Backbone as numpy.savetxt, mean C-alpha at the origin, in Angstrom:
# Nx Ny Nz CAx CAy CAz Cx Cy Cz
-19.63 13.02 33.80 -20.14 12.05 32.96 -18.54 11.24 32.12
-19.10 10.38 31.80 -17.40 10.50 31.33 -17.00 10.66 29.75
-15.80 9.62 29.24 -15.60 10.51 28.05 -16.68 9.42 26.77
-16.61 8.29 27.23 -17.56 7.50 26.60 -19.06 7.87 26.49
-19.27 8.76 27.76 -20.97 8.82 27.38 -21.03 9.99 27.04
-20.08 10.51 26.81 -20.13 11.71 26.25 -20.05 11.84 24.71
-19.64 10.74 23.94 -19.13 10.74 22.27 -20.14 9.92 22.43
-21.13 8.94 23.12 -22.40 8.19 22.64 -23.71 8.72 22.79
-23.62 10.39 23.60 -24.13 10.95 23.69 -24.58 12.40 22.60
-23.81 12.11 21.92 -23.48 13.68 20.73 -24.61 13.58 19.90
-24.65 14.17 19.57 -26.18 14.10 17.92 -25.81 12.82 16.78
-26.19 12.28 16.65 -26.07 11.43 15.26 -25.41 12.46 13.80
-24.64 11.62 13.19 -24.44 13.39 11.78 -25.16 12.78 11.00
-24.90 14.04 10.47 -25.63 13.77 8.80 -25.69 13.44 7.50
-26.17 13.09 6.98 -26.16 11.66 5.84 -25.11 12.36 4.86
-25.57 14.15 4.88 -24.26 14.65 4.10 -22.62 14.11 4.42
-22.38 14.31 6.18 -21.42 14.05 6.74 -21.31 12.80 6.83
-21.87 11.74 6.53 -21.45 10.50 6.30 -21.20 9.77 4.95
-21.87 10.74 3.84 -21.68 10.61 2.86 -20.17 11.27 2.05
-19.73 11.88 3.04 -18.27 13.15 2.54 -17.20 11.86 3.21
-17.16 11.74 4.09 -16.39 10.66 5.05 -16.92 9.42 3.44
-17.69 9.00 3.15 -17.51 7.69 2.83 -16.53 7.51 1.35
-16.95 8.93 0.68 -16.32 9.47 -0.66 -14.90 9.48 -0.58
-14.42 10.28 0.45 -12.63 10.61 0.56 -12.39 9.31 1.01
-12.95 8.36 1.93 -12.71 6.72 2.41 -12.32 6.77 0.91
-13.28 6.35 -0.04 -13.04 5.37 -1.31 -11.94 6.13 -2.25
-12.09 7.39 -1.93 -10.97 7.89 -3.10 -9.63 7.69 -2.66
-9.03 7.56 -1.19 -8.47 7.15 -0.79 -7.56 6.11 -1.34
-8.49 4.98 -1.02 -8.33 3.63 -1.29 -7.90 3.57 -2.91
-9.30 4.67 -3.08 -8.55 4.20 -4.92 -7.45 4.96 -5.09
-6.57 5.85 -4.45 -5.42 6.13 -5.12 -4.23 5.03 -4.36
-4.75 4.73 -3.04 -3.96 3.85 -2.88 -3.41 2.37 -4.09
-4.60 1.63 -4.34 -4.63 0.68 -5.67 -4.10 1.15 -7.20
-4.05 2.21 -6.91 -3.41 2.89 -8.68 -2.25 2.61 -8.39
-1.60 3.35 -7.21 -0.52 3.95 -6.65 0.20 2.47 -6.55
-0.20 1.59 -6.08 0.23 -0.18 -5.23 0.08 -0.83 -7.34
-0.44 -0.29 -7.82 -0.81 -0.80 -9.46 0.67 -0.48 -10.01
0.79 0.45 -10.09 1.90 1.52 -10.88 3.15 0.70 -10.29
3.06 1.24 -8.73 4.14 0.44 -8.47 5.08 -1.30 -8.56
4.19 -2.05 -9.11 4.57 -3.39 -9.01 4.62 -3.25 -10.98
3.94 -2.43 -11.30 4.57 -2.06 -13.28 6.23 -1.92 -13.19
6.20 -0.84 -12.41 7.48 -0.52 -12.12 8.79 -1.43 -11.30
8.50 -2.10 -10.70 8.99 -3.35 -10.30 9.25 -4.10 -11.17
8.49 -4.54 -11.87 8.21 -5.89 -13.16 9.74 -5.19 -14.25
9.08 -3.56 -14.52 10.16 -3.74 -15.72 11.89 -3.01 -15.12
12.02 -2.81 -14.18 12.89 -2.87 -13.25 14.08 -4.38 -13.30
12.82 -4.77 -13.36 13.39 -6.15 -12.98 14.57 -7.10 -14.73
13.61 -6.17 -15.34 14.65 -6.68 -16.76 16.44 -6.31 -16.72
16.45 -5.55 -15.64 18.03 -4.93 -15.72 18.41 -5.47 -14.34
17.48 -6.14 -13.84 18.46 -6.77 -12.50 19.43 -7.64 -12.70
19.26 -8.33 -13.62 20.40 -9.75 -14.00 21.85 -9.09 -14.32
22.09 -7.71 -14.78 23.23 -6.90 -15.20 23.74 -6.51 -13.80
22.78 -6.71 -12.64 23.49 -5.84 -11.16 24.61 -6.89 -10.77
23.78 -8.35 -10.59 24.56 -9.36 -9.68 25.90 -9.87 -10.92
26.55 -10.53 -10.12 28.06 -11.02 -10.76 27.48 -12.61 -10.90
27.78 -12.86 -12.29 27.62 -14.36 -12.11 26.85 -14.92 -12.68
25.99 -13.96 -12.82 24.16 -14.40 -13.08 24.17 -13.43 -14.61
24.43 -14.46 -15.38 24.43 -14.17 -16.92 23.08 -14.18 -17.57
22.34 -14.62 -17.02 20.34 -15.31 -17.71 19.39 -14.69 -17.07
18.95 -13.91 -17.73 17.56 -13.56 -17.06 16.61 -14.44 -16.28
15.73 -13.89 -15.07 14.93 -14.46 -14.22 14.11 -15.16 -14.99
13.73 -16.45 -14.43 12.48 -17.43 -14.91 11.46 -16.53 -14.93
10.01 -16.92 -15.70 9.31 -16.33 -14.35 8.67 -16.06 -13.05
8.39 -17.49 -12.86 8.48 -17.41 -11.30 9.77 -16.84 -10.95
10.51 -16.70 -11.15 11.66 -15.79 -10.09 10.81 -14.89 -9.95
10.85 -13.77 -11.38 10.57 -12.23 -11.42 9.02 -12.59 -10.53
8.08 -13.92 -10.58 6.83 -13.05 -10.10 6.76 -13.20 -8.92
8.16 -14.20 -7.91 8.44 -14.16 -6.86 9.31 -12.59 -6.26
9.82 -12.05 -7.23 10.86 -11.14 -6.78 9.92 -9.66 -6.83
8.96 -9.87 -7.73 8.19 -8.54 -8.04 6.96 -8.80 -6.17
6.82 -10.58 -5.52 5.88 -9.87 -4.53 6.72 -9.94 -3.46
7.44 -10.08 -3.71 8.39 -9.83 -1.97 8.41 -8.37 -2.23
9.27 -7.87 -3.13 9.09 -6.65 -3.29 8.19 -5.32 -2.93
6.48 -5.79 -3.16 5.75 -5.17 -2.92 5.39 -5.94 -1.31
5.62 -6.90 -0.94 5.47 -7.23 0.54 5.80 -6.38 1.65
7.68 -6.34 1.04 8.38 -5.50 1.92 7.67 -4.01 2.00
7.91 -3.47 0.68 7.20 -2.18 0.89 5.79 -1.85 2.06
4.93 -2.77 1.93 3.87 -2.86 2.84 4.20 -2.99 3.83
4.82 -3.95 4.33 5.70 -4.23 5.48 6.84 -3.39 6.42
7.33 -2.27 5.36 7.74 -1.38 5.80 7.01 -0.13 6.18
5.79 -0.04 5.52 4.53 0.73 5.86 4.09 0.74 6.65
4.15 -0.23 6.99 3.33 -0.68 8.66 3.99 0.29 9.76
5.73 -0.83 9.42 6.13 -0.22 10.27 6.50 1.41 11.14
6.54 2.09 9.59 6.92 3.13 9.18 5.45 4.00 10.12
4.60 3.40 9.84 3.15 4.67 10.43 3.52 4.47 11.86
3.59 3.00 12.53 3.72 2.73 14.01 4.78 3.81 14.90
5.42 3.63 13.76 7.17 4.53 14.62 7.01 5.79 15.47
7.26 5.79 16.22 6.86 7.19 16.92 7.80 8.62 16.66
7.14 9.86 17.30 7.66 10.55 16.05 6.87 11.17 15.43
């Protein structure tokens, strides 16, 4: 018997097991959304001080520049996460 046949011929999961897996997945997803929202807030707060770090920049970022910077930092964090999860070792 092949591995595929062994897996498909297993007994079906109980309702309690399925419920536990769904609740665990929902909890992990909710925690991820909470952390991502918190991270976005921290990035937005840090943007207030970034004007001081770049020489020659004496004015704060415009709203569109701040939004773009926040979006790019969040996108970079998601990309680096996807690379880190696929890294060997």
